[in-house]
C-alpha positions as semicolon CSV with decimal commas, in nm:
position;residue;x (nm);y (nm);z (nm)
1;M;0,656;-0,084;0,207
2;Y;0,882;-0,280;0,408
3;G;0,875;-0,564;0,144
4;V;0,966;-0,325;-0,139
5;Q;1,287;-0,242;0,052
6;I;1,422;-0,594;0,025
7;A;1,497;-0,559;-0,344
8;F;1,737;-0,263;-0,275
9;K;1,899;-0,449;0,008
10;D;2,153;-0,699;0,108
11;F;1,892;-0,882;0,328
12;I;2,021;-1,040;0,608
13;A;1,729;-1,228;0,801
14;S;1,908;-1,188;1,146
15;S;1,941;-0,803;1,099
16;G;1,601;-0,744;0,946
17;I;1,466;-0,522;0,684
18;T;1,591;-0,220;0,848
19;G;1,926;-0,338;0,989
20;S;2,014;-0,483;0,642
21;P;2,285;-0,290;0,431
22;W;2,136;-0,083;0,145
23;I;2,289;-0,187;-0,204
24;G;2,065;0,035;-0,430
25;F;2,013;-0,129;-0,775
26;E;2,277;-0,391;-0,770
27;H;2,038;-0,688;-0,770
28;F;1,849;-0,542;-1,064
29;K;2,199;-0,482;-1,250
30;R;2,267;-0,864;-1,202
31;F;1,939;-0,981;-1,304
32;F;1,963;-0,737;-1,621
33;D;2,287;-0,852;-1,707
34;S;2,218;-1,234;-1,666
35;Y;2,253;-1,508;-1,915
36;Y;1,924;-1,591;-1,852
37;F;1,758;-1,265;-1,857
38;W;1,578;-1,292;-2,224
39;R;1,504;-1,663;-2,164
40;L;1,321;-1,556;-1,838
41;I;1,148;-1,286;-2,008
42;K;1,001;-1,485;-2,320
43;N;0,931;-1,766;-2,100
44;T;0,720;-1,536;-1,894
45;L;0,530;-1,373;-2,180
46;L;0,499;-1,695;-2,313
47;I;0,326;-1,856;-2,014
48;G;0,103;-1,535;-1,982
49;L;-0,021;-1,543;-2,345
50;Y;-0,108;-1,950;-2,284
51;Q;-0,291;-1,846;-2,000
52;L;-0,500;-1,576;-2,167
53;V;-0,538;-1,830;-2,486
54;V;-0,637;-2,147;-2,334
55;G;-0,677;-2,077;-1,983
56;F;-0,950;-1,793;-2,036
57;P;-1,197;-1,990;-2,238
58;L;-1,138;-2,276;-2,029
59;R;-1,242;-2,108;-1,699
60;G;-1,543;-1,944;-1,910
61;M;-1,678;-2,301;-1,997
62;A;-1,623;-2,451;-1,661
63;G;-1,778;-2,159;-1,508
64;N;-2,081;-2,218;-1,709
65;G;-2,119;-2,588;-1,614
66;L;-2,059;-2,518;-1,263
67;E;-2,325;-2,259;-1,272
68;L;-2,601;-2,474;-1,441
69;N;-2,517;-2,748;-1,140
70;Y;-2,465;-2,499;-0,860
71;L;-2,824;-2,537;-0,693
72;S;-2,868;-2,924;-0,715
73;S;-2,508;-3,005;-0,610
74;G;-2,569;-2,937;-0,221
75;F;-2,361;-2,620;-0,175
76;V;-2,711;-2,444;-0,105
77;S;-2,866;-2,546;0,235
78;H;-3,245;-2,481;0,292
């Protein structure tokens, strides 16, 4: 739970998590008011969609290919 607290504090490494001053939602306000907020949200969603559409089928195809060669590739010792 200490890691979650960092988002709500003005973290100073020398003071540690518990010694850093509490600032509440200031980091979140600054992020939501940022000029780049919508660009970041759009990029995050597009990358996630790309990973689903392209990455998921490719992993399935690669997994099937690896499964066929698994025993003959030397991964299993007798």
